[in-house]
N, C-alpha and C positions, 0 to 999 in steps of 0.2 A: 503493499501500502502505499503508496508515495504522501508529501507530506507538503503541502504547499507554504505553509507558516515557515519561515525562518526560524530556527532556534534557536537563532544567536540575537532575535531579534531584544529591543529597549523596553518589553511591554512589560513592565514591574521587574522587582529586583529577583537577586538567585535563590535566595531563600526564604522569598516572600510566602511561597505556600507552603514549604515547613511548617511556618507557624502557624497557619491559617487550619479552620474546622477539617476535621477529617470526610465531611461528608458535605461538599459543598453545590450550589448551581453554578454551572457558565455559561457566557455568551459567545457569540464571536469575536468580540472585542476583550475578552479575558481569557480566550483559549489557551495562548501562548504560556501566560504568565502563571493558570491553573494548570496548565497540564503539561505542555512540552518543560520549562523550565522548573518547574517541581519536580517532574518526573527524573532533574538529574540528581536528586538526593535522595527520594522516593519514589517505588513504583504508586503509577498511580493507574487508578480504571476508572474507562470512560463509561458510563449508563448512556445510551442512546433512546431515546423514549418517545415518545406520542401519548399525550391524553388519553386518546381513545380506543389506546391499546389494551385490549386484558390481559396479555399474556406478560406486559413489563409491569401492571399492577401488583401482577404477582413475584417476581424478580425484583425490581427495583428493592421495597421492603428486605426481603433476604439480603443484596448487596449491602445495603445499610446497616444492618445486624451483624454479618459478618466481618465489615471495615470496621467496626466499631469495636467490636470484638479483639480483632487484631492486635491493638493497644498503639495505633500509631506505626506498625510497620509496612502499613500501606493508607493512598487515599482514594475517595471514591469525588467522581467529578459526575455530575448528571445535568445532560445536554437536550433538551425540548427539540424536537427536528422541525416542529411547525415553526417554534421561533425563531429560529438559527438555521433558515432552509441553504442557504450557499454553504454554509459552514457543512452540514450535512452531504450536498453534492461533494463539497471539495473532499471528502474525507470516503466519499463512493458507497454511502449508507444505502441501501437499495431495501432493508428491513427492518422491522423494531419489534422487540429489543433486537440491539445489537452492542455487543460488549469488547469493547479493547482493553489491552492493559501499556502503558506506555514507560519504558524505562531509557535512563539517560537521551532524554528526547528521542526515542524513538520509538513504535510499536513492537511490543516482543509474542504476543498472546492474542489468542483474540476467540469468541465465539458465537452463534445467533440462537434464538429463543430459549425462552422461560428451563431454567436449570433446576431441579430439586436444593435443598439448602446443601446436607451431604456433597455435594457434589460439586457447588459453589468453592463449598470452604475449602476441598481439596484442591480447587486449583487458585485459590487466592495462595494457600498454603504455597506451591509450584509454582506461584509467583514472586514469593517473601521468600524465598530457597535460592531462585533464580537471580535474585537482588543480594544475599548476601546477610540479608536479614531472619531471623528468626521468629514463628508466632512463639504465643504465652503459652504458658505450658497447659492450663486448662483448653484453651482449644483446640490445641496440638490432640489432645485426649477425649475431648468429647468427640471430633474428626474422626482419630481413630477407630471409637465405639460405631460410629456411625458405619464406617467404611465393614467392621467386624459383622457387625448388623445384615450388610447387604450380603455376608459370604467372600467382601472382598478382603481374604487374610491377606495375600501376600500389600494391595494398599497401605493396609494396619498396619503391618509388622514397616514399612516402610514410614510411617510417619510416624510411630513409636522411637526406630533409631535415630531420626531427627533428633529427637525431642531426647532422648540418650545420649548424644554426644554434647547439648548443650548442660542436660543434669543427668548423670549416671546415674547419679543413690536417687533415683525419680520410682520408689517402689512401685506405683501403680503402672508406672508405665513400664517398668522390667516386667509386674503380673502381667499384665493385655499383653507384652511382644510373646511373654511366652504361650499364652493360652493362644493366641496369631499359630506359632509354631505348630505347636500340637493339631489344632486345625488341620495342619498342609501335613501333619504325619513326621515333621522335623524332628522327631524324638529327640535326636542328641544334640541338636541344638538349643533344643529348650531346656535340656540336663544341663547342660554345659553353662548356660542363661543364671541360673540358680544354683551352680553349685557352691559357688565362693560369693559369699555378699558377706559387709559387714553385718553384725547383729541386729543393730536397730530399724535395718532394711529387710532383715530375713525374718523377723518376727512379724512383719505384716501381714495380713488376712490375705490380701490378690498373690503374694508368694509364696504363701500356705498352700493356696488353693490352685498354685500353676504343681507345687508336689505332689500334693493329694491326685491331679490327674494324671502326670506323670505314673505315679504307682497304679495307680489303676491301670492306666491304658496297659504297660505292662502284664497284669497278671492279666485281662482282658485279653491280650496277645495269645497266652496261652494258653487260655479256657474258650477262646473260638474253635480251636480245631478239634473240642469235643463238644460241639453242640448237638448234632445227630445225636451223637452218644446221652447227652445231659438233655434233651427232649426226648429218647425214648424213655428216658428215665423216670421222667415225671408221667409219662403218658402211662408206665406199669403202676407207680403208685406218687400221687398225686402231695404224699407228706413226705415226699425223699426230700428234706428240708435243704440239705447239702446242695445235692443237685440245682434244685432253686434255686441257691446262691448261685452259685456258680454260671446256672446259665443268666441270672441280673448282671452278677461282672462282664461275662461277654457281651451281653447285650449293651450293656455300658460302654464299651471299648468300640464297639458299632454306629454307636451318636444313636442308640436305641434308647433315648433315658426315660421315656414314659412309660413306656416297657420294661424297663430295667428296676426302676423303683416300683412299680406294679407289680411285680415278683417279690420284692422284699415283703410288701406290703403283706402280701398275702403270710410269707412265714410268718412274720407279727401277728395277722389274723389269729392264725391254726395253731403259734404256739411262743409268745412272747419273750419267754423265758431261754429258747432255744440255742445253747451252745454260748452261755453268758451274753446272752441276748448280742447276737454278732451278724444279726439282719439289722436291727434298728442303730448299733454302731457302724456299720456297712452303709445305712442310707446316709447317716451324719457325714461319713465322708462324701461320698457325691453330692452332697448338697456345698460342700466344701468347694469343691473340684469347682460344682458347676455354676459357684457364684451364689452369695445369700440371696441378691434380689432377681437370680434366674426366675424364669416364667414358671421351670415344672418345679425349680425347687420350692418355689411359693405355693404352689397346688401338693404337691406332694409333701412337707411341713405340716401345710391342713390337716390332709388325711391320716396322718403321723398322729398330730396331738389327740385326732378324734377321736382314734384306738386308744393312744395311751390313756387318755383324761374320761372315757365313757364311764 
């Protein structure tokens, strides 16, 4: 994309954009100062929109929220194409919303159309990294969680590694990275990640959750080869609690968490005290590995409470 404006123009001082608000409106007259010159110090996102555009009304608030949360690592400039038609024509804006990112006076990235917040966060994070900056830890953690929830564990791992490069003892980030590696079945990397940590970090619930998940995964891999045998044993005898216990561990290793929880709850329902309450203790270990706020954990914990306190 060719920029007609002279980036060395004198419309405003070089540092004026850096001291301005994180989100502002621009016109053709202020574009050089607000975008070109400000981008020499910090990346500037330009949101080309129109008041009649439905997708613009969805995207612009998301951009504003993400930029403000970035804590000054990036700026947002909004341009109404109807009020700045010549500027829109010069920049070849053919549809809205159109978003361009500028850095060091030049466009470096962009996209068209409304994106979900998780993708906007990831896009802004890449822009900040391109400029050698760092997003606030809270935003990076939120972006990583969003990526993991979408099943994009490689993207989550990339975000978390960027955060850990700046904050190597961030226990939550280490734990989330460990979970992302486990989800990709990169067990050796996850094990190495949590092998040698300072005591204050190792005690964090996220780290303990990763260790529990690794232990369960190892036991589960051993049990997976016996699935057919375990199913046959249960078919012959529904009260074979050891077979049901091992079956639950194997199901968990396969990612079938609801079924795994159900098998342990069945043991508790049939014989709560079996093997020194092994089923209850194993279920608690599942909860630790899955995360205490996980939907499956919450549902299974509620059912466990109803069994124990009925």
